[in-house]
C-alpha positions in Angstrom: -31.9 6.3 43.0 -31.2 7.9 39.6 -30.0 11.2 38.3 -33.4 12.7 39.0 -32.8 12.6 42.7 -29.7 14.9 42.6 -31.6 18.0 43.7 -30.4 21.7 43.9 -27.6 21.2 46.4 -26.1 18.4 44.2 -26.3 20.5 41.1 -24.6 23.4 42.9 -21.8 21.1 44.1 -21.3 19.7 40.5 -21.1 23.3 39.2 -18.5 24.3 41.8 -16.4 21.2 41.0 -16.6 21.9 37.3 -15.6 25.5 37.9 -12.6 24.4 39.9 -11.5 21.8 37.3 -12.1 23.7 34.1 -11.9 27.4 35.2 -14.3 30.2 34.5 -13.1 30.8 30.9 -13.6 27.3 29.7 -17.0 26.6 31.5 -19.2 28.6 29.0 -17.6 26.7 26.1 -18.3 23.4 27.8 -21.9 24.4 28.5 -22.4 25.4 24.9 -21.0 22.1 23.6 -23.2 20.2 26.0 -26.3 22.1 24.8 -25.5 21.5 21.1 -24.9 17.8 21.8 -28.2 17.5 23.7 -30.0 19.3 20.9 -28.5 16.9 18.3 -29.5 13.9 20.4 -33.1 15.1 20.6 -33.3 15.7 16.9 -31.9 12.2 16.2 -34.3 10.6 18.7 -37.3 12.4 17.2 -36.2 11.4 13.7 -35.9 7.7 14.8 -39.3 7.8 16.5 -41.0 9.4 13.4 -39.3 6.9 11.1 -40.5 4.0 13.3 -44.1 5.4 13.4 -44.1 5.8 9.6 -42.9 2.2 9.2 -45.6 0.9 11.6 -48.3 2.8 9.7 -47.1 1.5 6.3 -47.1 -2.1 7.6 -50.6 -1.6 8.9 -51.8 -0.2 5.6 -50.2 -3.1 3.7 -51.9 -5.6 6.0 -55.3 -4.0 5.4 -54.9 -4.3 1.6 -54.4 -8.1 2.0 
């Protein structure tokens, strides 16, 4: 039972609670900050994955030369 099983009613409930806690003026700022954080995380993950693939490829090429 992970986060993928929240569903639409759960998301609406979370939004209502966030609206009550932070207020309507602060909510767009929080959403924007969350979006930027998620974007940076994706960029970092893609960078790490591409670095790892490049390292595997260079190791395979060096083993072929031996």
